[in-house]
C-alpha positions in Angstrom: -10.6 -3.0 -11.7 -9.9 0.7 -11.4 -9.1 1.6 -7.7 -7.3 4.7 -6.5 -6.7 4.3 -2.7 -6.3 7.3 -0.4 -3.8 6.3 2.2 -3.9 6.6 6.0 -0.6 5.9 7.7 -0.9 5.2 11.4 1.7 6.1 14.0 0.9 6.3 17.7 -2.8 6.3 16.9 -2.6 9.3 14.6 -2.6 9.7 10.8 0.9 10.9 9.6 3.1 11.0 6.5 6.8 10.0 6.4 9.3 11.5 4.0 11.1 8.9 2.0 10.2 6.3 4.7 12.2 8.2 7.4 10.5 7.7 10.8 12.3 10.8 12.0 10.6 13.0 9.4 7.0 12.9 10.3 4.1 15.2 9.2 0.9 15.1 11.2 -2.1 14.7 8.8 -4.9 14.1 11.2 -5.0 13.5 15.0 -8.2 11.5 14.4 -7.8 8.9 11.7 -11.3 7.5 12.3 -12.7 10.9 11.4 -10.4 11.0 8.4 -11.8 7.6 7.2 -15.3 8.8 7.7 -14.6 11.8 5.5 -13.3 9.5 2.8 -16.5 7.4 3.1 -18.7 10.5 2.8 -16.9 11.6 -0.3 -18.0 8.4 -2.1 -14.5 7.0 -2.6 -15.0 3.2 -2.0 -11.4 2.1 -1.1 -8.9 2.9 1.5 -5.3 1.9 2.1 -4.1 1.7 5.8 -0.6 1.2 7.0 0.4 0.4 10.6 3.8 2.2 10.7 4.5 1.2 14.3 3.7 -2.4 13.3 6.0 -2.2 10.3 8.9 -1.6 12.8 7.8 -4.0 15.5 6.3 -6.8 13.6 3.2 -6.7 15.8 -0.2 -5.1 15.5 0.3 -1.7 17.2 -2.7 0.3 16.1 -5.3 -2.6 16.2 -8.0 -0.6 18.1 -7.9 2.2 15.6 -7.9 -0.2 12.7 -10.9 -2.0 14.1 -12.8 1.3 14.5 -11.9 2.4 10.9 -13.3 -0.9 9.7 -16.5 -0.1 11.5 -16.9 3.4 9.9 -15.6 2.6 6.4 -17.8 0.3 4.4 -15.7 0.1 1.2 -12.7 -2.0 0.3 -10.1 -1.8 3.1 -6.5 -2.7 2.5 -4.0 -3.0 5.3 -0.2 -3.4 5.6 2.5 -2.9 8.2 4.1 -5.7 10.3 2.0 -8.7 9.0 4.7 -11.3 9.3 3.0 -14.3 10.8 0.0 -16.5 9.9 -1.7 -15.6 13.1 -1.6 -11.8 12.5 -2.7 -12.2 8.9 -5.6 -14.3 10.0 -6.5 -11.9 12.8 -6.8 -9.0 10.3 -8.8 -11.0 7.8 -11.2 -12.1 10.5 -11.6 -8.4 11.4 -13.0 -7.8 8.0 -9.9 -6.4 6.2 -10.5 -7.0 2.5 -6.8 -7.3 1.4 -3.7 -7.6 3.6 -0.3 -6.5 2.4 2.7 -8.7 3.1 6.0 -6.9 2.9 9.2 -8.0 4.6 7.8 -11.5 5.1 7.6 -12.1 1.4 11.3 -11.9 1.2 12.2 -13.6 4.5 9.4 -16.2 4.8 8.0 -16.9 1.3 6.3 -20.0 2.5 4.0 -17.8 4.6 2.8 -16.1 1.4 2.1 -19.5 -0.3 0.2 -20.7 2.8 -1.9 -17.5 3.0 -2.8 -17.6 -0.7 -3.7 -21.3 -0.5 -5.9 -20.7 2.5 -7.5 -17.4 1.8 -7.1 -16.8 -2.0 -5.0 -14.5 -4.0 -7.6 -11.7 -4.0 -7.1 -11.3 -0.2 -3.3 -10.9 -0.4 -1.1 -8.2 -1.8 2.7 -8.2 -1.8 4.4 -5.0 -0.8 7.4 -4.5 -3.0 9.3 -1.6 -1.5 12.8 -0.5 -2.5 15.4 1.8 -3.9 17.3 1.5 -7.2 15.2 -1.5 -8.2 16.2 -3.5 -5.0 13.9 -4.5 -2.1 13.9 -2.7 1.2 12.4 -4.4 4.3 11.5 -3.9 8.0 9.5 -0.7 7.4 12.2 0.4 4.9 14.9 0.4 7.5 16.9 -2.4 5.8 18.1 -2.6 2.2 18.5 -6.0 0.6 20.3 -7.0 -2.6 17.2 -8.8 -4.0 15.8 -7.3 -7.2 12.2 -6.2 -7.1 11.5 -8.0 -10.3 12.9 -11.3 -9.0 10.7 -11.1 -5.8 7.6 -10.3 -7.9 8.3 -13.3 -10.2 8.9 -15.6 -7.2 5.7 -14.6 -5.5 3.7 -14.9 -8.7 4.8 -18.5 -8.9 3.2 -19.0 -5.5 -0.1 -17.6 -6.9 0.3 -13.9 -5.9 -1.5 -11.5 -8.3 -1.4 -8.1 -6.6 1.8 -6.2 -6.0 2.1 -2.8 -4.4 5.3 -1.2 -5.8 6.8 1.7 -3.9 10.0 3.5 -4.8 11.0 4.6 -1.3 13.1 7.5 -2.7 9.9 9.0 -4.2 7.6 8.4 -1.2 6.3 11.6 0.3 8.4 13.7 -2.1 5.6 14.8 -4.5 8.0 14.2 -7.4 5.8 11.9 -9.4 5.9 8.0 -9.5 8.9 6.2 -10.9 7.4 5.5 -14.3 10.6 3.9 -15.6 10.6 1.3 -12.8 6.9 0.6 -13.1 7.1 0.4 -16.9 10.0 -2.1 -16.7 8.2 -4.3 -14.2 5.0 -4.2 -16.3 7.0 -5.3 -19.4 8.9 -8.0 -17.6 5.9 -9.5 -15.6 2.8 -8.4 -17.6 0.5 -11.0 -16.0 0.4 -9.4 -12.5 -1.6 -6.5 -11.1 0.9 -3.7 -10.3 -0.4 -1.1 -7.8 1.6 2.2 -7.9 2.7 3.8 -4.7 5.0 6.7 -3.9 5.3 10.2 -5.2 2.0 10.5 -7.0 1.1 14.2 -7.0 -1.7 15.0 -9.5 -4.2 13.9 -12.1 -1.5 13.9 -14.8 0.4 11.2 -12.9 -2.7 9.1 -12.6 -3.3 9.4 -16.3 0.3 8.5 -17.1 -0.1 5.3 -15.0 -3.3 4.5 -16.7 -1.7 4.8 -20.1 0.8 2.2 -18.9 -2.0 -0.2 -18.0 -1.7 0.5 -14.2 -5.3 1.1 -12.9 -4.6 0.8 -9.2 -2.6 3.3 -7.2 -2.1 4.7 -3.6 -2.1 8.4 -2.8 -1.1 9.9 0.5 0.6 13.3 0.6 -1.1 14.7 -2.5 -4.5 14.6 -0.8 -3.0 16.4 2.2 -1.4 19.0 0.0 -4.6 19.3 -1.9 -3.0 18.7 -5.3 -5.5 15.8 -5.8 -9.0 15.9 -4.2 -11.3 13.0 -3.3 -13.7 14.3 -6.0 -11.0 14.1 -8.6 -10.2 10.5 -7.6 -13.9 9.7 -8.3 -13.6 11.4 -11.7 -10.5 9.5 -12.8 -12.0 6.2 -11.7 -15.0 6.8 -14.1 -12.7 7.4 -17.1 
């Protein structure tokens, strides 16, 4: 299923972008993320990726009121990550009508939680966020670096029934340098049965076409939309190809 997700990253109730996951290097995108979500809805793009950046640091829902309002104005497929580390928080978001929640740090630190969520809600409702540098996983909103290989964590989560994996090379995120095709290609080759969703560094249509040639049909785009190197209209065009 071809889906290119515009991303809205929430910090203090506003839409922002970080550079390489650095909470100190913040670019304001839109002071009104609800209006931003409405614009995406009007464009005809039918999917949206939300991140609660404050929640990713605290492990609690920090932008819940905004997320609830975005769910009300955006009728398409809504994916959400950031600080979902307990069953209760996951359940709360799914009851709110979020179509797919992203489990990041908890996949490494509490793998049984992933198994329980997949068993209870189904694999289509859960994506695993595999974030890292140099092929190794980063956690806690990218503030901590582990020694676990991204490929090992994907394989382990796949054994629990996980099918969807958002792979972000933190060193590319917000840099407009293009996605890490080598990393994604290696993971695709090693674990071909999973759905890899590319995130980090995507800058233009050529990047999306390169991912498509590798068999990666889902991706997340943040800064490129803000920088106007990819438009919402172009996203619709690529999805039709």
